N, C-alpha and C positions, 0 to 999 in steps of 0.2 A: 238667740235661743231663749233667753230669759223673757223677752217681750212676748214671744209666742206662747210661753207658759202662762203668762199673766192674762193674755187674751183668751186662752183656753179656759182658764179659771173663771174669767168673767162670764163666759158663755155657760158655765156649769152652775152658776148661782141662780136662785129663783128669779122669776120675772119681777116680783115685788122689790127684791133687793136691787136688781138692775135699774128699775125705774127710780127708786129712792137715791141711788148713787148718782144718776144723771140729774135729777132734780136738785140734789144737794150740791152738785158741782156748780150749777147755775146760781144757787143761793149763796155759795161760797164767794163767787165773783161779785155778786150783788152786795153781800155784807162787807167785803173788802172795800169796795168803792164807797159804800155808805159810811163806814167808820173812818175812812180816810178823808172824805170831802164833805159829808153831810151829817156830822155827829149828832146834831140836835134832833134829827129825824130817827135816830136809832133808839127805839124805846123797847125795853124788855117786857113791859106789861105794867100792871098796877102793883104797888107795894102792898103785900098782903101776907099775913103770917098765919092765917087760920089753916088748920089741916085740910087737905084736899080729899075728895072722895076717892076710893079705890078704883083703879082701872084694871080690867081683867085681861085685855089682849096684850100681854107683855111680849109676845112674839113680835108684834108690830113695833113696839118700843125698842126691842133689841135690834130689829132691822134698821130702824132710824139711827140708832147708835152706831151700828156697823157702817152705814153709809157715810156718816159724818167722819168716822175714823179713817175710812178709805180715802175720802176726798182730802182730808188733812194731809195724808201721806203723799198724795200724788199731785195736788194742785201746785202750779208753779208760782203762786202768790202766797202771801202770808195768811195763815188761817189759825189765829191764836184762840185762846179760851173764850174771849168775849164774842168772837165771830161764831165759834161752835155753839155757844149758848143762844145766839140770835137765830142760827139755822134751826136748832132744836125747837125754839119758840115757834117759828113759822110752821114747821112740820107738825108739831103737836097741836097747834091751833087748827090746822087743816084737817087733821084726823080727830078733833075734839078730845084730845088727851089732856087731862089735868096735869100740869107741870109746875115746878118751882125752880127759879133761877136764884142762886145764892152768889153774892159778891162779898168776898172777904179779903182781909189783909193779914200779913205776918211780916216779921223781920227775918231776913235771910242770914246766912252765916257772917256776912260782912256788915251787918247792921242796917242794910238798906231795906226800905219798906217795899214789899212785893204784893201786888194785887192778883187775884185769881177769881174766875167765875166758873161755876159748874151747874149743871142741870140735873134735877132728879125727877123721877116718876115713881110713885109708891115707895119712896125712900131708897130707890136704887139709882145710883149715879149713872147717867147716860152720856154726859160730855164733861170734859175738864176733870178727868179722873185724878183724885187727890185724897189726902186724908183730911176730911173736913175739920177734925179737932185741932189741926195745926193752924187754922185760920180763925181770926176774929170776924164773924159775919157782921157786915154793915147794913146790907140790904137783902131782902127776900122779895122776889117778884113772882107773880103767878097770874 
């Protein structure tokens, strides 16, 4: 019964969201293989810290974020923050959306260094939801 409900929900979402979920599912598999076997080819973009121009179609950005969250939940393989950031990069470039990917580090409660990546568009986090002030940003890609 639960699977039937999820299928029904999938058919109720907009065509653009369905399309983005399917594309993101394929990107998720690609990014998983890329980061596992070909790390040197996994490039987020150029390091750039200049403010990016505003982007007006935030509904599209929210649809991209929705697709990445859904795929993360249901993909049978690992889909961690760097994979999500890479997927967001590919989709943002496809739609000509200016984005920034942040890579930061912090110490966790055990004193271990923990890394995290998140993507923003117009200062709105779309992947890797976190509190950015908890991390020391090492790189910004755009």
